[in-house]
C-alpha positions as CSV (number, residue, x, y, z in Angstrom):
1,M,10.8,11.1,8.1
2,L,8.4,8.8,6.1
3,R,8.9,5.0,5.8
4,I,7.4,2.5,3.5
5,R,6.8,-0.5,5.8
6,L,4.8,-3.4,6.6
7,M,1.5,-3.2,8.7
8,R,0.3,-6.6,10.1
9,I,-3.4,-7.0,9.8
10,G,-3.7,-10.9,9.8
11,K,-4.9,-13.3,12.4
12,K,-2.7,-15.2,15.0
13,K,-0.5,-17.5,13.2
14,K,-1.8,-16.3,9.9
15,P,0.2,-13.2,8.9
16,F,-1.1,-10.9,6.2
17,Y,0.5,-7.4,5.7
18,R,-0.3,-4.2,4.0
19,V,2.5,-2.2,2.7
20,V,2.0,1.5,3.9
21,V,3.6,4.9,4.0
22,A,3.8,6.0,7.6
23,P,5.8,8.3,9.6
24,S,8.8,6.3,11.2
25,Q,7.7,7.5,14.8
26,N,4.3,5.8,14.4
27,P,3.9,2.3,15.8
28,R,3.9,-0.7,13.4
29,S,0.1,-0.8,13.4
30,G,-0.5,2.8,13.9
31,K,-1.8,5.7,11.6
32,C,-0.6,5.6,8.0
33,V,-0.4,8.2,5.3
34,E,-1.3,5.9,2.5
35,I,-1.8,2.0,1.7
36,V,0.3,1.3,-1.3
37,G,0.3,-2.7,-1.5
38,Q,-0.4,-5.8,0.2
39,Y,1.8,-9.0,1.0
40,N,0.8,-12.4,1.8
41,P,3.5,-14.7,2.8
42,I,1.2,-17.8,3.5
43,T,0.3,-18.5,-0.1
44,D,2.7,-20.5,-2.2
45,P,4.2,-18.4,-4.0
46,A,3.9,-15.3,-1.9
47,H,1.4,-12.8,-3.1
48,I,2.9,-9.4,-3.5
49,Q,1.0,-6.6,-5.1
50,F,1.8,-2.9,-5.4
51,N,0.3,0.3,-6.7
52,E,3.5,0.9,-8.6
53,E,2.6,4.7,-9.4
54,R,2.1,5.6,-5.8
55,V,5.0,3.7,-4.5
56,L,7.2,5.4,-7.2
57,H,5.7,8.7,-6.1
58,W,6.6,8.3,-2.5
59,L,10.2,6.9,-3.4
60,R,10.7,10.0,-5.5
61,T,9.6,12.2,-2.5
62,G,12.0,10.9,-0.2
63,A,10.1,8.0,1.7
64,Q,12.6,5.4,2.8
65,P,11.6,1.6,2.5
66,T,12.6,-0.7,5.2
67,D,14.8,-3.8,4.2
68,T,11.9,-6.1,4.0
69,V,9.8,-3.8,1.7
70,Q,13.0,-3.1,-0.5
71,H,13.4,-6.8,-0.9
72,L,9.7,-7.2,-2.0
73,L,10.1,-4.1,-4.2
74,K,13.0,-5.9,-6.1
75,I,11.0,-9.2,-6.4
76,A,8.1,-7.1,-8.0
77,G,10.3,-5.2,-10.2
78,V,9.4,-1.8,-8.8
79,W,12.8,-1.1,-7.3
80,E,14.4,-1.4,-10.7
81,K,12.0,1.1,-12.4
82,F,12.8,3.5,-9.4
83,Q,16.5,3.0,-10.0
84,S,16.3,3.5,-13.7
85,N,14.2,6.6,-13.2
86,S,16.5,8.3,-10.7
87,L,19.7,7.4,-12.8
88,G,18.0,8.8,-15.8
89,D,17.1,12.1,-14.1
90,S,20.7,12.6,-12.9
91,T,22.2,12.4,-16.4
92,P,22.9,15.8,-18.1
93,S,20.8,16.7,-21.1
94,A,22.4,17.2,-24.5
95,N,21.2,20.8,-25.4
């Protein structure tokens, strides 16, 4: 199963994270399929950046975000786009 999760790349006491798509069996800083964003909690306010098109693609194909990434997606507004698209797809068409 693919997960959308954080990969730490910062120095000691200065965390910086990449948001990656990786198999759930891989270690935190192991191989990843694709980098889809970044998160810097040190800045005020925290810097959150996503490639929305790729994140939505991976969510539609079944990748599961971790709790932290899901919270970041909500802050960035990407989660609402995914929810509205998935709800819109499930409504029957009026043919």
